N, C-alpha and C positions, 0 to 999 in steps of 0.2 A: 222600472220603466225602460223602454228601449234606449239604447245608447245614443241613437241619433236625435233624440228629443232634446230640445233646448229647455233645460230645467228651469232656468230663470224666467223664460217666457211662460212656461206652464204655471209657475207661481204668480207672475204678474197678471196673466190672464185670469187665473182663478180669483185673485183679489179684485180685478175689474168686474168679474161676474157677480161679485157681492156688492161692490161699491156703487156701481151705476144704478141698480134697482133701489138700493138703500137711499141714495141721494134723490132719485126720482120720486120716491115715496113721500118726500116732504112737500111735493107739489099738491098732494091730495089731502093734506091736513092743515086746518087753520089754527088760529090762536087757541091755546089750551088743548091742542091735540085732537080737536074735533074734526071728523071727516067732512070734506066739502062735497063729496059725492056719496051715493049709497055704498056701503062697505063691500057688498058683493061685487059691484062694478069695479071698485078699487082693486080688489083681490084678482079679478079677471085681468085687468090692465097690467098688474104687477107680474102675473104669470106670463103674459105676452111679452112684456119688456125683458124679463129674465130669459125666456126661451129663445127669443129673437137674438139677443146679445150672445147667449151661450152658443147658438148655432153659428154665428159669425166668428166668434173666437175659436171654436173647434175647427171650422173650415180653414181659418188662417193657420192653425197649428198643423192640421193634416196635410196642408200644401207643402210643408217643410220636410216631412219624413214619411216613409211608408206607413199608412194607417193600417190598423188591424183591430179586431174585436178586443184583443187583450190590451192594446195600448189605449183604446177608447175607454174600456172599463177602468184601467189604472188611472187615467187622467180624470175621468168622471168621479171616481171614488175619492181621489185627492181633493177635487173641487168641492164635492159634497161635504167632506169633513171640514175643509177650510171654511165654507159658508156657514156650517152649523156652529163651529167654534167662534167665528166672528159675531154671529148673532147672539150666542150665549154670553159673550163678553161685552157686547155693545148694545144690541137691540133689546134683549130681554131686560137688563137693568134699567134701560132708558124708559121702556114701556111698562115696567113693573108687572110683566106677565109672569105667571108661574110656569114651570116647565111643561106641565100637562097642556095648558092653553097653547103655549108656544108650539109644541110638537103637533098638536091637532090642527092648529090654524095656519102654521107656516112651515115648520120643520119637515113634516112628511112630504111636502111638495118638492123639497130638494132632491128627492129620489129621482125626479125627472132628469137630473144632471147625469148620473152614471148610465141611466137608461138611454138617453139621447146620445151621449158620448160613445157608448158601446155600439149603438146602431150606426152612427156615422163612421166609426172605425171599421165596422164590418162591411159597410157599403163601399168605403174607400178602398179596402183591400180587394174587393171584387172588381173594382174599376181597373186596377192594375192588370188583372187577368184578361181583360177584354182587348 
């Protein structure tokens, strides 16, 4: 990662990018883990929460140092791995999902993180040129 990047902030924001949606998900499940809304709606809301939060966190990071496609992909890839590892250590055992279910229902969606981070980094680098 770029030397100007605050690594502690990257790690803490990465953790927040996992923690906030994880905590918010409890609002959508009642006693016994039963969904209180249609599961498709819950998944859509969770994607919106995660993407919105990720956008805000990336914006805050890219205000601190020169953004680039490379730094965006590096941060996004780090957050992707961090989110997957946190899910595999906490969410998967808690929900008793097998790895196939997890990756098809949740894990694959985390690819949005490096995609969005790379795009924001690339756009940020173009803004400096204007």
